[in-house]
C-alpha positions as a Markdown table, in Angstrom:
| # | Residue | x | y | z |
|---|---|---|---|---|
| 1 | Unk | -135.0 | -201.7 | 120.0 |
| 2 | Unk | -131.5 | -203.3 | 120.1 |
| 3 | Unk | -129.5 | -206.4 | 119.4 |
| 4 | Unk | -126.4 | -208.0 | 121.0 |
| 5 | Unk | -124.3 | -210.5 | 119.2 |
| 6 | Unk | -122.8 | -213.5 | 120.9 |
| 7 | Unk | -124.3 | -216.4 | 122.8 |
| 8 | Unk | -126.7 | -215.2 | 125.5 |
| 9 | Unk | -129.1 | -217.0 | 127.8 |
| 10 | Unk | -131.7 | -214.7 | 129.4 |
| 11 | Unk | -132.3 | -215.4 | 133.1 |
| 12 | Unk | -134.6 | -212.9 | 134.8 |
| 13 | Unk | -135.7 | -209.3 | 134.8 |
| 14 | Unk | -136.7 | -207.0 | 137.6 |
| 15 | Unk | -140.1 | -205.8 | 136.2 |
| 16 | Unk | -142.4 | -206.7 | 133.4 |
| 17 | Unk | -143.5 | -203.2 | 132.7 |
| 18 | Unk | -141.7 | -200.1 | 131.1 |
| 19 | Unk | -140.2 | -199.2 | 134.5 |
| 20 | Unk | -137.9 | -202.3 | 134.3 |
| 21 | Unk | -134.2 | -201.4 | 134.5 |
| 22 | Unk | -132.5 | -204.8 | 134.8 |
| 23 | Unk | -132.4 | -207.9 | 132.6 |
| 24 | Unk | -130.0 | -210.6 | 133.7 |
| 25 | Unk | -128.4 | -212.8 | 131.0 |
| 26 | Unk | -125.5 | -215.3 | 130.8 |
| 27 | Unk | -122.7 | -215.0 | 128.2 |
| 28 | Unk | -119.4 | -216.9 | 128.4 |
| 29 | Unk | -120.2 | -218.3 | 131.8 |
| 30 | Unk | -120.7 | -214.9 | 133.4 |
| 31 | Unk | -124.0 | -213.2 | 134.5 |
| 32 | Unk | -124.5 | -209.7 | 133.3 |
| 33 | Unk | -127.1 | -207.0 | 134.0 |
| 34 | Unk | -128.3 | -205.5 | 130.7 |
| 35 | Unk | -130.2 | -202.3 | 130.3 |
| 36 | Unk | -133.5 | -203.3 | 128.7 |
| 37 | Unk | -133.8 | -200.0 | 126.9 |
| 38 | Unk | -130.5 | -200.1 | 125.0 |
| 39 | Unk | -128.8 | -203.4 | 125.8 |
| 40 | Unk | -125.8 | -201.8 | 127.4 |
| 41 | Unk | -124.0 | -203.9 | 130.1 |
| 42 | Unk | -124.5 | -202.2 | 133.5 |
| 43 | Unk | -122.4 | -204.7 | 135.5 |
| 44 | Unk | -121.4 | -208.3 | 136.0 |
| 45 | Unk | -122.5 | -210.4 | 139.0 |
| 46 | Unk | -119.1 | -211.5 | 140.2 |
| 47 | Unk | -119.0 | -215.3 | 140.9 |
| 48 | Unk | -122.7 | -215.8 | 139.9 |
| 49 | Unk | -123.6 | -218.8 | 137.6 |
| 50 | Unk | -127.3 | -218.3 | 137.3 |
| 51 | Unk | -130.0 | -215.9 | 138.6 |
| 52 | Unk | -132.7 | -217.3 | 140.8 |
| 53 | Unk | -134.9 | -214.3 | 141.6 |
| 54 | Unk | -135.0 | -210.5 | 141.5 |
| 55 | Unk | -136.4 | -208.5 | 144.4 |
| 56 | Unk | -137.0 | -204.8 | 144.7 |
| 57 | Unk | -133.5 | -204.0 | 145.8 |
| 58 | Unk | -131.5 | -207.2 | 145.5 |
| 59 | Unk | -130.9 | -210.0 | 143.0 |
| 60 | Unk | -130.3 | -213.6 | 144.1 |
| 61 | Unk | -128.1 | -216.0 | 142.3 |
| 62 | Unk | -126.2 | -219.3 | 142.5 |
| 63 | Unk | -122.6 | -218.4 | 143.2 |
| 64 | Unk | -119.4 | -220.3 | 143.8 |
| 65 | Unk | -121.2 | -223.6 | 143.8 |
| 66 | Unk | -122.9 | -224.6 | 146.0 |
| 67 | Unk | -123.8 | -221.2 | 147.5 |
| 68 | Unk | -126.6 | -218.8 | 147.1 |
| 69 | Unk | -125.6 | -215.1 | 147.1 |
| 70 | Unk | -127.5 | -211.8 | 147.4 |
| 71 | Unk | -126.3 | -208.8 | 145.3 |
| 72 | Unk | -127.4 | -205.2 | 145.4 |
| 73 | Unk | -129.6 | -204.6 | 142.4 |
| 74 | Unk | -128.3 | -201.0 | 141.8 |
| 75 | Unk | -124.7 | -202.0 | 141.2 |
| 76 | Unk | -124.2 | -205.8 | 141.5 |
| 77 | Unk | -122.2 | -205.6 | 144.7 |
| 78 | Unk | -122.3 | -208.9 | 146.6 |
| 79 | Unk | -123.9 | -208.4 | 150.0 |
| 80 | Unk | -124.0 | -211.9 | 151.4 |
| 81 | Unk | -123.3 | -215.6 | 150.7 |
| 82 | Unk | -125.1 | -218.6 | 152.2 |
| 83 | Unk | -124.1 | -222.3 | 151.8 |
| 84 | Unk | -127.5 | -223.7 | 150.9 |
| 85 | Unk | -126.5 | -225.8 | 147.9 |
| 86 | Unk | -127.1 | -225.0 | 144.3 |
| 87 | Unk | -130.7 | -224.1 | 143.7 |
| 88 | Unk | -133.0 | -224.3 | 140.7 |
| 89 | Unk | -135.9 | -222.4 | 142.2 |
| 90 | Unk | -136.3 | -219.4 | 144.4 |
| 91 | Unk | -138.7 | -216.6 | 145.0 |
| 92 | Unk | -138.5 | -213.4 | 147.1 |
| 93 | Unk | -141.5 | -211.9 | 149.0 |
| 94 | Unk | -141.9 | -209.8 | 152.1 |
| 95 | Unk | -138.2 | -209.7 | 152.8 |
| 96 | Unk | -137.8 | -213.5 | 152.7 |
| 97 | Unk | -136.1 | -215.6 | 150.0 |
| 98 | Unk | -137.8 | -218.9 | 149.7 |
| 99 | Unk | -135.5 | -221.6 | 148.1 |
| 100 | Unk | -136.6 | -224.7 | 146.3 |
| 101 | Unk | -135.1 | -226.9 | 149.0 |
| 102 | Unk | -137.6 | -225.6 | 151.5 |
| 103 | Unk | -135.3 | -223.2 | 153.3 |
| 104 | Unk | -136.3 | -219.6 | 154.0 |
| 105 | Unk | -133.5 | -216.9 | 154.2 |
| 106 | Unk | -133.6 | -213.3 | 155.3 |
| 107 | Unk | -133.5 | -211.6 | 151.9 |
| 108 | Unk | -131.3 | -208.7 | 153.1 |
| 109 | Unk | -128.7 | -210.6 | 155.2 |
| 110 | Unk | -128.9 | -214.2 | 153.9 |
| 111 | Unk | -129.4 | -215.5 | 157.5 |
| 112 | Unk | -131.4 | -218.8 | 157.7 |
| 113 | Unk | -134.9 | -218.3 | 159.0 |
| 114 | Unk | -135.8 | -222.0 | 159.0 |
| 115 | Unk | -137.2 | -224.7 | 156.9 |
| 116 | Unk | -140.8 | -224.2 | 155.6 |
| 117 | Unk | -141.2 | -227.7 | 154.0 |
| 118 | Unk | -139.2 | -230.9 | 153.7 |
| 119 | Unk | -137.9 | -230.8 | 150.2 |
| 120 | Unk | -137.8 | -234.0 | 148.2 |
| 121 | Unk | -135.3 | -232.6 | 145.7 |
| 122 | Unk | -138.0 | -232.8 | 143.1 |
| 123 | Unk | -139.5 | -229.3 | 143.5 |
| 124 | Unk | -140.7 | -228.3 | 140.1 |
| 125 | Unk | -142.7 | -225.1 | 140.9 |
| 126 | Unk | -142.5 | -222.4 | 143.6 |
| 127 | Unk | -144.7 | -219.3 | 143.8 |
| 128 | Unk | -145.8 | -216.8 | 146.5 |
| 129 | Unk | -148.9 | -214.6 | 146.7 |
| 130 | Unk | -151.3 | -213.2 | 149.3 |
| 131 | Unk | -149.0 | -214.3 | 152.1 |
| 132 | Unk | -148.9 | -218.0 | 151.0 |
| 133 | Unk | -146.3 | -220.2 | 149.3 |
| 134 | Unk | -147.4 | -222.8 | 146.7 |
| 135 | Unk | -144.9 | -225.6 | 146.2 |
| 136 | Unk | -145.0 | -228.6 | 143.8 |
| 137 | Unk | -142.7 | -231.4 | 145.1 |
| 138 | Unk | -144.8 | -234.1 | 143.6 |
| 139 | Unk | -146.4 | -233.9 | 140.2 |
| 140 | Unk | -149.7 | -235.1 | 141.7 |
| 141 | Unk | -149.8 | -232.6 | 144.6 |
| 142 | Unk | -149.7 | -228.8 | 145.1 |
| 143 | Unk | -148.9 | -227.9 | 148.7 |
| 144 | Unk | -149.9 | -224.5 | 150.0 |
| 145 | Unk | -148.3 | -223.0 | 153.1 |
| 146 | Unk | -149.4 | -219.9 | 154.9 |
| 147 | Unk | -149.5 | -218.2 | 158.3 |
| 148 | Unk | -151.3 | -220.2 | 161.1 |
| 149 | Unk | -155.0 | -219.7 | 161.0 |
| 150 | Unk | -155.1 | -218.4 | 157.4 |
């Protein structure tokens, strides 16, 4: 469909189907939102160094190391910043941003909600589904967290 010259590193997209409108990629140390239909640059995520996750209305990125920031998906405006250290993994679900270090943040405000697990700084996988969080902190173990009684 299109081609962009230069050195690009694709990070994340908002959707895997034809309704997707955002593809985030790094070029020259900056993070850009590219239109997946034509490759045009929509905006730059100011201060972002890497994209962690994309929700329905926000995109979450490492910014101004060692912070995590939330940006409005529609225009890239920075909404909040939280000093939670540089992250490698994050996933958003149900209005909560779960970070690889075990912290849970309010996805809209960035406010800390608490610690879900005690991270060992070796988290290699993080996923959410059906109200549960799967975490791999040890290559021999997969921990599953969920609501009490589930």
